[in-house]
Biopython code that builds the backbone (N, CA, C, O; Angstrom):
import numpy as np
from Bio.PDB.StructureBuilder import StructureBuilder

atoms = [
    (1, "MET", "N", (42.195, 44.990, 131.205)),
    (1, "MET", "CA", (42.666, 46.204, 131.831)),
    (1, "MET", "C", (42.991, 47.232, 130.743)),
    (1, "MET", "O", (43.603, 46.893, 129.730)),
    (2, "TYR", "N", (42.593, 48.455, 130.949)),
    (2, "TYR", "CA", (42.827, 49.544, 129.994)),
    (2, "TYR", "C", (44.235, 50.079, 130.161)),
    (2, "TYR", "O", (44.672, 50.384, 131.270)),
    (3, "ARG", "N", (44.937, 50.187, 129.050)),
    (3, "ARG", "CA", (46.288, 50.746, 129.076)),
    (3, "ARG", "C", (46.322, 51.962, 128.179)),
    (3, "ARG", "O", (45.991, 51.866, 126.997)),
    (4, "ALA", "N", (46.710, 53.088, 128.706)),
    (4, "ALA", "CA", (46.772, 54.323, 127.919)),
    (4, "ALA", "C", (47.995, 54.290, 127.019)),
    (4, "ALA", "O", (49.070, 53.844, 127.421)),
    (5, "ASP", "N", (47.815, 54.766, 125.802)),
    (5, "ASP", "CA", (48.939, 54.902, 124.882)),
    (5, "ASP", "C", (49.409, 56.344, 124.973)),
    (5, "ASP", "O", (48.737, 57.253, 124.485)),
    (6, "PHE", "N", (50.549, 56.552, 125.589)),
    (6, "PHE", "CA", (51.021, 57.906, 125.850)),
    (6, "PHE", "C", (51.559, 58.596, 124.603)),
    (6, "PHE", "O", (51.797, 59.803, 124.622)),
    (7, "ASN", "N", (51.754, 57.852, 123.527)),
    (7, "ASN", "CA", (52.211, 58.463, 122.283)),
    (7, "ASN", "C", (51.055, 58.970, 121.433)),
    (7, "ASN", "O", (51.276, 59.716, 120.479)),
    (8, "GLU", "N", (49.857, 58.589, 121.754)),
    (8, "GLU", "CA", (48.682, 58.970, 120.973)),
    (8, "GLU", "C", (48.142, 60.310, 121.465)),
    (8, "GLU", "O", (47.942, 60.513, 122.662)),
    (9, "ALA", "N", (47.911, 61.217, 120.524)),
    (9, "ALA", "CA", (47.344, 62.523, 120.880)),
    (9, "ALA", "C", (45.917, 62.339, 121.379)),
    (9, "ALA", "O", (45.192, 61.455, 120.922)),
    (10, "ARG", "N", (45.531, 63.184, 122.317)),
    (10, "ARG", "CA", (44.171, 63.122, 122.850)),
    (10, "ARG", "C", (43.264, 64.011, 122.024)),
    (10, "ARG", "O", (43.676, 65.066, 121.541)),
    (11, "SER", "N", (42.042, 63.580, 121.869)),
    (11, "SER", "CA", (41.059, 64.357, 121.121)),
    (11, "SER", "C", (40.781, 65.667, 121.854)),
    (11, "SER", "O", (40.606, 65.671, 123.072)),
    (12, "PRO", "N", (40.739, 66.787, 121.113)),
    (12, "PRO", "CA", (40.458, 68.078, 121.751)),
    (12, "PRO", "C", (38.986, 68.255, 122.127)),
    (12, "PRO", "O", (38.624, 69.245, 122.762)),
    (13, "VAL", "N", (38.145, 67.308, 121.741)),
    (13, "VAL", "CA", (36.730, 67.334, 122.117)),
    (13, "VAL", "C", (36.383, 65.980, 122.727)),
    (13, "VAL", "O", (37.081, 64.997, 122.479)),
    (14, "PRO", "N", (35.316, 65.915, 123.521)),
    (14, "PRO", "CA", (34.898, 64.618, 124.059)),
    (14, "PRO", "C", (34.605, 63.624, 122.927)),
    (14, "PRO", "O", (34.179, 64.018, 121.841)),
    (15, "LEU", "N", (34.835, 62.353, 123.190)),
    (15, "LEU", "CA", (34.642, 61.329, 122.163)),
    (15, "LEU", "C", (33.208, 61.271, 121.650)),
    (15, "LEU", "O", (32.976, 60.879, 120.506)),
    (16, "GLU", "N", (32.242, 61.657, 122.485)),
    (16, "GLU", "CA", (30.847, 61.665, 122.043)),
    (16, "GLU", "C", (30.649, 62.677, 120.913)),
    (16, "GLU", "O", (29.945, 62.401, 119.942)),
    (17, "ILE", "N", (31.271, 63.841, 121.044)),
    (17, "ILE", "CA", (31.165, 64.873, 120.000)),
    (17, "ILE", "C", (31.886, 64.413, 118.743)),
    (17, "ILE", "O", (31.388, 64.611, 117.634)),
    (18, "LEU", "N", (33.041, 63.807, 118.904)),
    (18, "LEU", "CA", (33.787, 63.303, 117.754)),
    (18, "LEU", "C", (32.979, 62.239, 117.014)),
    (18, "LEU", "O", (32.933, 62.239, 115.783)),
    (19, "ALA", "N", (32.349, 61.343, 117.746)),
    (19, "ALA", "CA", (31.511, 60.310, 117.128)),
    (19, "ALA", "C", (30.331, 60.936, 116.394)),
    (19, "ALA", "O", (29.976, 60.497, 115.300)),
    (20, "LEU", "N", (29.723, 61.959, 116.990)),
    (20, "LEU", "CA", (28.616, 62.664, 116.341)),
    (20, "LEU", "C", (29.078, 63.293, 115.030)),
    (20, "LEU", "O", (28.391, 63.188, 114.014)),
    (21, "LEU", "N", (30.232, 63.943, 115.051)),
    (21, "LEU", "CA", (30.758, 64.593, 113.847)),
    (21, "LEU", "C", (31.046, 63.579, 112.745)),
    (21, "LEU", "O", (30.803, 63.852, 111.570)),
    (22, "LEU", "N", (31.559, 62.421, 113.117)),
    (22, "LEU", "CA", (31.910, 61.408, 112.124)),
    (22, "LEU", "C", (30.696, 60.860, 111.381)),
    (22, "LEU", "O", (30.819, 60.411, 110.242)),
    (23, "ARG", "N", (29.538, 60.893, 112.009)),
    (23, "ARG", "CA", (28.353, 60.352, 111.338)),
    (23, "ARG", "C", (27.366, 61.436, 110.897)),
    (23, "ARG", "O", (26.234, 61.128, 110.522)),
    (24, "SER", "N", (27.788, 62.695, 110.939)),
    (24, "SER", "CA", (26.907, 63.811, 110.582)),
    (24, "SER", "C", (27.156, 64.303, 109.167)),
    (24, "SER", "O", (28.223, 64.088, 108.592)),
    (25, "ASP", "N", (26.139, 64.974, 108.615)),
    (25, "ASP", "CA", (26.303, 65.612, 107.307)),
    (25, "ASP", "C", (26.993, 66.965, 107.494)),
    (25, "ASP", "O", (27.232, 67.403, 108.619)),
    (26, "GLU", "N", (27.308, 67.620, 106.369)),
    (26, "GLU", "CA", (28.064, 68.880, 106.421)),
    (26, "GLU", "C", (27.377, 69.953, 107.255)),
    (26, "GLU", "O", (28.040, 70.677, 107.998)),
    (27, "ALA", "N", (26.056, 70.063, 107.138)),
    (27, "ALA", "CA", (25.325, 71.098, 107.875)),
    (27, "ALA", "C", (25.427, 70.877, 109.386)),
    (27, "ALA", "O", (25.627, 71.827, 110.144)),
    (28, "LYS", "N", (25.291, 69.635, 109.815)),
    (28, "LYS", "CA", (25.372, 69.322, 111.248)),
    (28, "LYS", "C", (26.799, 69.506, 111.766)),
    (28, "LYS", "O", (27.000, 69.960, 112.892)),
    (29, "VAL", "N", (27.792, 69.150, 110.936)),
    (29, "VAL", "CA", (29.190, 69.365, 111.324)),
    (29, "VAL", "C", (29.436, 70.855, 111.528)),
    (29, "VAL", "O", (30.030, 71.261, 112.527)),
    (30, "ALA", "N", (28.977, 71.672, 110.572)),
    (30, "ALA", "CA", (29.165, 73.123, 110.672)),
    (30, "ALA", "C", (28.501, 73.670, 111.933)),
    (30, "ALA", "O", (29.101, 74.456, 112.666)),
    (31, "GLU", "N", (27.268, 73.253, 112.180)),
    (31, "GLU", "CA", (26.540, 73.725, 113.364)),
    (31, "GLU", "C", (27.276, 73.352, 114.652)),
    (31, "GLU", "O", (27.376, 74.159, 115.576)),
    (32, "THR", "N", (27.784, 72.137, 114.703)),
    (32, "THR", "CA", (28.455, 71.651, 115.907)),
    (32, "THR", "C", (29.792, 72.344, 116.129)),
    (32, "THR", "O", (30.083, 72.784, 117.241)),
    (33, "VAL", "N", (30.611, 72.449, 115.079)),
    (33, "VAL", "CA", (31.947, 73.023, 115.277)),
    (33, "VAL", "C", (31.907, 74.531, 115.461)),
    (33, "VAL", "O", (32.786, 75.089, 116.117)),
    (34, "LEU", "N", (30.915, 75.202, 114.902)),
    (34, "LEU", "CA", (30.827, 76.651, 115.095)),
    (34, "LEU", "C", (30.468, 77.014, 116.530)),
    (34, "LEU", "O", (30.646, 78.161, 116.941)),
    (35, "ALA", "N", (29.962, 76.048, 117.298)),
    (35, "ALA", "CA", (29.672, 76.278, 118.714)),
    (35, "ALA", "C", (30.932, 76.155, 119.577)),
    (35, "ALA", "O", (30.920, 76.528, 120.750)),
    (36, "LEU", "N", (32.014, 75.635, 119.000)),
    (36, "LEU", "CA", (33.268, 75.478, 119.738)),
    (36, "LEU", "C", (34.091, 76.756, 119.669)),
    (36, "LEU", "O", (33.967, 77.517, 118.710)),
    (37, "PRO", "N", (34.931, 77.003, 120.672)),
    (37, "PRO", "CA", (35.865, 78.135, 120.585)),
    (37, "PRO", "C", (36.830, 77.928, 119.411)),
    (37, "PRO", "O", (37.138, 76.795, 119.042)),
    (38, "GLU", "N", (37.297, 79.025, 118.839)),
    (38, "GLU", "CA", (38.152, 78.976, 117.646)),
    (38, "GLU", "C", (39.387, 78.096, 117.834)),
    (38, "GLU", "O", (39.712, 77.304, 116.950)),
    (39, "ALA", "N", (40.074, 78.217, 118.960)),
    (39, "ALA", "CA", (41.290, 77.421, 119.185)),
    (39, "ALA", "C", (40.973, 75.928, 119.275)),
    (39, "ALA", "O", (41.724, 75.100, 118.759)),
    (40, "GLN", "N", (39.874, 75.590, 119.923)),
    (40, "GLN", "CA", (39.472, 74.189, 120.039)),
    (40, "GLN", "C", (39.069, 73.641, 118.672)),
    (40, "GLN", "O", (39.361, 72.490, 118.346)),
    (41, "ARG", "N", (38.403, 74.463, 117.883)),
    (41, "ARG", "CA", (38.000, 74.078, 116.528)),
    (41, "ARG", "C", (39.232, 73.788, 115.668)),
    (41, "ARG", "O", (39.263, 72.800, 114.935)),
    (42, "ALA", "N", (40.248, 74.655, 115.761)),
    (42, "ALA", "CA", (41.483, 74.455, 114.998)),
    (42, "ALA", "C", (42.205, 73.187, 115.461)),
    (42, "ALA", "O", (42.713, 72.424, 114.639)),
    (43, "ALA", "N", (42.249, 72.967, 116.764)),
    (43, "ALA", "CA", (42.885, 71.756, 117.292)),
    (43, "ALA", "C", (42.155, 70.508, 116.812)),
    (43, "ALA", "O", (42.789, 69.502, 116.493)),
    (44, "LEU", "N", (40.834, 70.565, 116.759)),
    (44, "LEU", "CA", (40.041, 69.442, 116.266)),
    (44, "LEU", "C", (40.320, 69.191, 114.787)),
    (44, "LEU", "O", (40.472, 68.043, 114.370)),
    (45, "ALA", "N", (40.388, 70.250, 113.998)),
    (45, "ALA", "CA", (40.674, 70.105, 112.565)),
    (45, "ALA", "C", (42.022, 69.422, 112.361)),
    (45, "ALA", "O", (42.135, 68.513, 111.539)),
    (46, "LEU", "N", (43.037, 69.848, 113.093)),
    (46, "LEU", "CA", (44.368, 69.253, 112.963)),
    (46, "LEU", "C", (44.402, 67.821, 113.489)),
    (46, "LEU", "O", (45.077, 66.965, 112.916)),
    (47, "TYR", "N", (43.687, 67.561, 114.562)),
    (47, "TYR", "CA", (43.611, 66.205, 115.110)),
    (47, "TYR", "C", (43.021, 65.252, 114.072)),
    (47, "TYR", "O", (43.562, 64.172, 113.837)),
    (48, "CYS", "N", (41.924, 65.649, 113.460)),
    (48, "CYS", "CA", (41.269, 64.798, 112.457)),
    (48, "CYS", "C", (42.109, 64.685, 111.189)),
    (48, "CYS", "O", (42.227, 63.602, 110.616)),
    (49, "PHE", "N", (42.688, 65.788, 110.754)),
    (49, "PHE", "CA", (43.482, 65.811, 109.525)),
    (49, "PHE", "C", (44.695, 64.890, 109.623)),
    (49, "PHE", "O", (45.157, 64.353, 108.616)),
    (50, "GLY", "N", (45.200, 64.711, 110.821)),
    (50, "GLY", "CA", (46.367, 63.863, 111.029)),
    (50, "GLY", "C", (46.073, 62.378, 111.037)),
    (50, "GLY", "O", (46.990, 61.574, 111.207)),
    (51, "ARG", "N", (44.832, 61.995, 110.860)),
    (51, "ARG", "CA", (44.443, 60.588, 110.848)),
    (51, "ARG", "C", (43.753, 60.276, 109.530)),
    (51, "ARG", "O", (42.778, 60.930, 109.160)),
    (52, "CYS", "N", (44.261, 59.278, 108.824)),
    (52, "CYS", "CA", (43.763, 58.960, 107.477)),
    (52, "CYS", "C", (42.251, 58.783, 107.437)),
    (52, "CYS", "O", (41.591, 59.307, 106.540)),
    (53, "HIS", "N", (41.706, 58.064, 108.383)),
    (53, "HIS", "CA", (40.281, 57.762, 108.352)),
    (53, "HIS", "C", (39.407, 58.961, 108.720)),
    (53, "HIS", "O", (38.187, 58.899, 108.568)),
    (54, "MET", "N", (40.011, 60.052, 109.202)),
    (54, "MET", "CA", (39.238, 61.245, 109.553)),
    (54, "MET", "C", (39.702, 62.481, 108.792)),
    (54, "MET", "O", (39.317, 63.599, 109.134)),
    (55, "ARG", "N", (40.527, 62.290, 107.762)),
    (55, "ARG", "CA", (41.101, 63.432, 107.049)),
    (55, "ARG", "C", (40.023, 64.310, 106.415)),
    (55, "ARG", "O", (40.130, 65.535, 106.466)),
    (56, "SER", "N", (38.991, 63.717, 105.822)),
    (56, "SER", "CA", (37.941, 64.536, 105.202)),
    (56, "SER", "C", (37.193, 65.356, 106.254)),
    (56, "SER", "O", (36.801, 66.491, 105.985)),
    (57, "LEU", "N", (36.993, 64.797, 107.440)),
    (57, "LEU", "CA", (36.368, 65.563, 108.526)),
    (57, "LEU", "C", (37.287, 66.701, 108.956)),
    (57, "LEU", "O", (36.815, 67.800, 109.245)),
    (58, "GLY", "N", (38.582, 66.452, 109.001)),
    (58, "GLY", "CA", (39.539, 67.505, 109.338)),
    (58, "GLY", "C", (39.477, 68.665, 108.366)),
    (58, "GLY", "O", (39.543, 69.825, 108.772)),
    (59, "LEU", "N", (39.350, 68.357, 107.081)),
    (59, "LEU", "CA", (39.224, 69.413, 106.073)),
    (59, "LEU", "C", (37.912, 70.172, 106.237)),
    (59, "LEU", "O", (37.865, 71.394, 106.103)),
    (60, "GLU", "N", (36.852, 69.430, 106.528)),
    (60, "GLU", "CA", (35.545, 70.062, 106.718)),
    (60, "GLU", "C", (35.557, 70.999, 107.928)),
    (60, "GLU", "O", (35.040, 72.114, 107.857)),
    (61, "VAL", "N", (36.138, 70.553, 109.020)),
    (61, "VAL", "CA", (36.244, 71.401, 110.210)),
    (61, "VAL", "C", (37.182, 72.570, 109.919)),
    (61, "VAL", "O", (36.931, 73.693, 110.356)),
    (62, "GLY", "N", (38.255, 72.310, 109.186)),
    (62, "GLY", "CA", (39.217, 73.351, 108.840)),
    (62, "GLY", "C", (38.615, 74.488, 108.028)),
    (62, "GLY", "O", (39.095, 75.619, 108.099)),
    (63, "ARG", "N", (37.568, 74.204, 107.257)),
    (63, "ARG", "CA", (36.883, 75.257, 106.488)),
    (63, "ARG", "C", (36.236, 76.295, 107.399)),
    (63, "ARG", "O", (35.965, 77.417, 106.973)),
    (64, "HIS", "N", (35.991, 75.924, 108.639)),
    (64, "HIS", "CA", (35.339, 76.823, 109.595)),
    (64, "HIS", "C", (36.349, 77.462, 110.553)),
    (64, "HIS", "O", (35.974, 78.011, 111.589)),
    (65, "CYS", "N", (37.633, 77.383, 110.194)),
    (65, "CYS", "CA", (38.695, 77.972, 111.012)),
    (65, "CYS", "C", (39.405, 79.056, 110.222)),
    (65, "CYS", "O", (39.472, 79.006, 108.994)),
    (66, "SER", "N", (39.930, 80.030, 110.938)),
    (66, "SER", "CA", (40.747, 81.046, 110.270)),
    (66, "SER", "C", (42.150, 80.485, 110.049)),
    (66, "SER", "O", (42.607, 79.605, 110.778)),
    (67, "GLU", "N", (42.818, 81.014, 109.029)),
    (67, "GLU", "CA", (44.191, 80.583, 108.760)),
    (67, "GLU", "C", (45.080, 80.868, 109.964)),
    (67, "GLU", "O", (45.957, 80.073, 110.304)),
    (68, "ARG", "N", (44.848, 81.998, 110.598)),
    (68, "ARG", "CA", (45.652, 82.391, 111.764)),
    (68, "ARG", "C", (45.508, 81.379, 112.904)),
    (68, "ARG", "O", (46.502, 81.005, 113.526)),
    (69, "SER", "N", (44.276, 80.934, 113.182)),
    (69, "SER", "CA", (44.095, 79.985, 114.288)),
    (69, "SER", "C", (44.705, 78.627, 113.957)),
    (69, "SER", "O", (45.290, 77.981, 114.826)),
    (70, "LEU", "N", (44.571, 78.190, 112.709)),
    (70, "LEU", "CA", (45.178, 76.916, 112.322)),
    (70, "LEU", "C", (46.700, 76.985, 112.404)),
    (70, "LEU", "O", (47.349, 76.029, 112.828)),
    (71, "GLU", "N", (47.265, 78.122, 111.994)),
    (71, "GLU", "CA", (48.717, 78.273, 112.063)),
    (71, "GLU", "C", (49.195, 78.339, 113.512)),
    (71, "GLU", "O", (50.228, 77.759, 113.848)),
    (72, "SER", "N", (48.458, 79.038, 114.369)),
    (72, "SER", "CA", (48.901, 79.157, 115.763)),
    (72, "SER", "C", (48.820, 77.818, 116.490)),
    (72, "SER", "O", (49.631, 77.547, 117.376)),
    (73, "VAL", "N", (47.859, 76.987, 116.130)),
    (73, "VAL", "CA", (47.728, 75.682, 116.780)),
    (73, "VAL", "C", (48.660, 74.647, 116.149)),
    (73, "VAL", "O", (49.253, 73.833, 116.857)),
    (74, "GLY", "N", (48.790, 74.676, 114.820)),
    (74, "GLY", "CA", (49.523, 73.607, 114.148)),
    (74, "GLY", "C", (50.760, 73.999, 113.375)),
    (74, "GLY", "O", (51.382, 73.143, 112.745)),
    (75, "GLY", "N", (51.140, 75.269, 113.402)),
    (75, "GLY", "CA", (52.331, 75.693, 112.668)),
    (75, "GLY", "C", (52.173, 75.519, 111.167)),
    (75, "GLY", "O", (51.128, 75.852, 110.606)),
    (76, "SER", "N", (53.205, 75.000, 110.516)),
    (76, "SER", "CA", (53.146, 74.842, 109.058)),
    (76, "SER", "C", (52.097, 73.813, 108.645)),
    (76, "SER", "O", (51.510, 73.933, 107.569)),
    (77, "ALA", "N", (51.852, 72.807, 109.478)),
    (77, "ALA", "CA", (50.790, 71.842, 109.180)),
    (77, "ALA", "C", (49.430, 72.540, 109.177)),
    (77, "ALA", "O", (48.558, 72.199, 108.377)),
    (78, "GLY", "N", (49.249, 73.506, 110.060)),
    (78, "GLY", "CA", (48.013, 74.280, 110.091)),
    (78, "GLY", "C", (47.831, 75.105, 108.833)),
    (78, "GLY", "O", (46.718, 75.220, 108.319)),
    (79, "LEU", "N", (48.923, 75.685, 108.330)),
    (79, "LEU", "CA", (48.852, 76.445, 107.075)),
    (79, "LEU", "C", (48.483, 75.547, 105.903)),
    (79, "LEU", "O", (47.668, 75.921, 105.060)),
    (80, "ILE", "N", (49.077, 74.375, 105.854)),
    (80, "ILE", "CA", (48.755, 73.423, 104.784)),
    (80, "ILE", "C", (47.293, 73.026, 104.867)),
    (80, "ILE", "O", (46.594, 73.000, 103.854)),
    (81, "LEU", "N", (46.828, 72.717, 106.065)),
    (81, "LEU", "CA", (45.425, 72.356, 106.254)),
    (81, "LEU", "C", (44.515, 73.487, 105.817)),
    (81, "LEU", "O", (43.512, 73.247, 105.145)),
    (82, "SER", "N", (44.845, 74.709, 106.182)),
    (82, "SER", "CA", (44.032, 75.862, 105.812)),
    (82, "SER", "C", (43.919, 75.994, 104.300)),
    (82, "SER", "O", (42.830, 76.209, 103.769)),
    (83, "ARG", "N", (45.038, 75.866, 103.615)),
    (83, "ARG", "CA", (45.030, 76.008, 102.152)),
    (83, "ARG", "C", (44.266, 74.875, 101.488)),
    (83, "ARG", "O", (43.528, 75.108, 100.530)),
    (84, "GLN", "N", (44.428, 73.661, 101.975)),
    (84, "GLN", "CA", (43.695, 72.539, 101.392)),
    (84, "GLN", "C", (42.207, 72.633, 101.698)),
    (84, "GLN", "O", (41.377, 72.288, 100.856)),
    (85, "ALA", "N", (41.865, 73.094, 102.890)),
    (85, "ALA", "CA", (40.455, 73.207, 103.266)),
    (85, "ALA", "C", (39.747, 74.271, 102.432)),
    (85, "ALA", "O", (38.582, 74.100, 102.074)),
    (86, "GLN", "N", (40.436, 75.363, 102.120)),
    (86, "GLN", "CA", (39.821, 76.439, 101.343)),
    (86, "GLN", "C", (39.815, 76.145, 99.847)),
    (86, "GLN", "O", (39.070, 76.769, 99.092)),
    (87, "SER", "N", (40.642, 75.200, 99.421)),
    (87, "SER", "CA", (40.700, 74.822, 98.012)),
    (87, "SER", "C", (39.438, 74.048, 97.649)),
    (87, "SER", "O", (38.903, 73.300, 98.468)),
    (88, "ALA", "N", (38.977, 74.228, 96.447)),
    (88, "ALA", "CA", (37.784, 73.515, 95.996)),
    (88, "ALA", "C", (38.116, 72.095, 95.556)),
    (88, "ALA", "O", (37.213, 71.277, 95.380)),
    (89, "GLU", "N", (39.394, 71.793, 95.378)),
    (89, "GLU", "CA", (39.795, 70.481, 94.895)),
    (89, "GLU", "C", (39.843, 69.475, 96.041)),
    (89, "GLU", "O", (40.293, 69.803, 97.139)),
    (90, "PRO", "N", (39.381, 68.255, 95.788)),
    (90, "PRO", "CA", (39.521, 67.212, 96.801)),
    (90, "PRO", "C", (40.998, 66.915, 97.040)),
    (90, "PRO", "O", (41.810, 67.004, 96.119)),
    (91, "PHE", "N", (41.341, 66.564, 98.267)),
    (91, "PHE", "CA", (42.744, 66.379, 98.623)),
    (91, "PHE", "C", (43.317, 65.056, 98.153)),
    (91, "PHE", "O", (44.531, 64.942, 97.984)),
    (92, "ASP", "N", (42.481, 64.059, 97.939)),
    (92, "ASP", "CA", (43.007, 62.725, 97.671)),
    (92, "ASP", "C", (42.681, 62.204, 96.285)),
    (92, "ASP", "O", (42.780, 61.002, 96.039)),
    (93, "VAL", "N", (42.296, 63.078, 95.383)),
    (93, "VAL", "CA", (41.954, 62.636, 94.040)),
    (93, "VAL", "C", (43.161, 62.827, 93.142)),
    (93, "VAL", "O", (43.662, 63.939, 92.975)),
    (94, "GLY", "N", (43.611, 61.745, 92.577)),
    (94, "GLY", "CA", (44.738, 61.800, 91.652)),
    (94, "GLY", "C", (44.229, 61.675, 90.227)),
    (94, "GLY", "O", (43.044, 61.871, 89.955)),
    (95, "SER", "N", (45.113, 61.358, 89.349)),
    (95, "SER", "CA", (44.751, 61.153, 87.958)),
    (95, "SER", "C", (43.784, 59.984, 87.859)),
    (95, "SER", "O", (43.954, 58.973, 88.541)),
    (96, "SER", "N", (42.773, 60.121, 87.013)),
    (96, "SER", "CA", (41.795, 59.047, 86.879)),
    (96, "SER", "C", (42.356, 57.873, 86.091)),
    (96, "SER", "O", (41.866, 56.751, 86.220)),
    (97, "GLN", "N", (43.365, 58.115, 85.288)),
    (97, "GLN", "CA", (44.006, 57.058, 84.515)),
    (97, "GLN", "C", (45.329, 56.686, 85.171)),
    (97, "GLN", "O", (46.182, 57.549, 85.377)),
    (98, "PRO", "N", (45.507, 55.423, 85.499)),
    (98, "PRO", "CA", (46.798, 55.041, 86.069)),
    (98, "PRO", "C", (47.900, 55.257, 85.039)),
    (98, "PRO", "O", (47.731, 54.958, 83.856)),
    (99, "GLN", "N", (48.999, 55.765, 85.494)),
    (99, "GLN", "CA", (50.118, 56.036, 84.596)),
    (99, "GLN", "C", (50.937, 54.763, 84.424)),
    (99, "GLN", "O", (51.462, 54.205, 85.387)),
    (100, "LYS", "N", (51.031, 54.320, 83.177)),
    (100, "LYS", "CA", (51.850, 53.162, 82.878)),
    (100, "LYS", "C", (53.272, 53.615, 82.644)),
    (100, "LYS", "O", (53.526, 54.555, 81.890)),
    (101, "ARG", "N", (54.156, 52.968, 83.271)),
    (101, "ARG", "CA", (55.557, 53.310, 83.092)),
    (101, "ARG", "C", (56.090, 52.576, 81.869)),
    (101, "ARG", "O", (55.913, 51.366, 81.732)),
    (102, "ARG", "N", (56.733, 53.308, 80.997)),
    (102, "ARG", "CA", (57.297, 52.701, 79.795)),
    (102, "ARG", "C", (58.560, 51.944, 80.177)),
    (102, "ARG", "O", (59.389, 52.426, 80.950)),
    (103, "ILE", "N", (58.681, 50.781, 79.633)),
    (103, "ILE", "CA", (59.846, 49.952, 79.909)),
    (103, "ILE", "C", (60.730, 49.924, 78.676)),
    (103, "ILE", "O", (60.272, 49.652, 77.566)),
    (104, "SER", "N", (61.970, 50.204, 78.885)),
    (104, "SER", "CA", (62.927, 50.191, 77.787)),
    (104, "SER", "C", (64.049, 49.225, 78.133)),
    (104, "SER", "O", (64.623, 49.274, 79.221)),
    (105, "LEU", "N", (64.346, 48.354, 77.191)),
    (105, "LEU", "CA", (65.428, 47.403, 77.394)),
    (105, "LEU", "C", (66.698, 47.838, 76.677)),
    (105, "LEU", "O", (67.688, 47.107, 76.673)),
    (106, "ALA", "N", (66.679, 49.008, 76.078)),
    (106, "ALA", "CA", (67.797, 49.471, 75.266)),
    (106, "ALA", "C", (69.098, 49.546, 76.055)),
    (106, "ALA", "O", (70.157, 49.238, 75.508)),
    (107, "ARG", "N", (69.051, 49.938, 77.299)),
    (107, "ARG", "CA", (70.293, 50.085, 78.043)),
    (107, "ARG", "C", (70.918, 48.735, 78.406)),
    (107, "ARG", "O", (72.093, 48.668, 78.768)),
    (108, "PHE", "N", (70.147, 47.685, 78.310)),
    (108, "PHE", "CA", (70.664, 46.359, 78.617)),
    (108, "PHE", "C", (71.111, 45.600, 77.370)),
    (108, "PHE", "O", (71.665, 44.506, 77.485)),
    (109, "ALA", "N", (70.882, 46.157, 76.185)),
    (109, "ALA", "CA", (71.187, 45.476, 74.930)),
    (109, "ALA", "C", (72.674, 45.484, 74.597)),
    (109, "ALA", "O", (73.107, 44.689, 73.763)),
    (110, "ALA", "N", (73.443, 46.320, 75.196)),
    (110, "ALA", "CA", (74.859, 46.454, 74.818)),
    (110, "ALA", "C", (75.731, 45.340, 75.274)),
    (110, "ALA", "O", (76.934, 45.350, 75.012)),
]
sb = StructureBuilder()
sb.init_structure("model")
sb.init_model(0)
sb.init_chain("A")
sb.init_seg("    ")
for serial, (resi, resn, name, xyz) in enumerate(atoms, 1):
    if name == "N":
        sb.init_residue(resn, " ", resi, " ")
    sb.init_atom(name, np.array(xyz, "f"), 0.0, 1.0, " ", f" {name:<3s}", serial, name[0])
structure = sb.get_structure()
């Protein structure tokens, strides 16, 4: 029996479109999302951005949204998404070298 999770946000687009976007290249994503109304596009960007496994798709969709529409749909989260989407830097790339923490025993020597 199917049980709805009432705490889970609903996708702003049909699941078929979401599945298509997840397996499409950038050109196909752009073509598909540009056919959506601006508010629906912004809602889709925020929906995807809020899920780890779809965050890159959220950024890609967010590139095709105005800052104003992202802010009106998502508030401060929309502004953050807009700035990250327009930035040329990847959102999840950290330092390539892991930072080793220096250990000092000096404070325990006394």
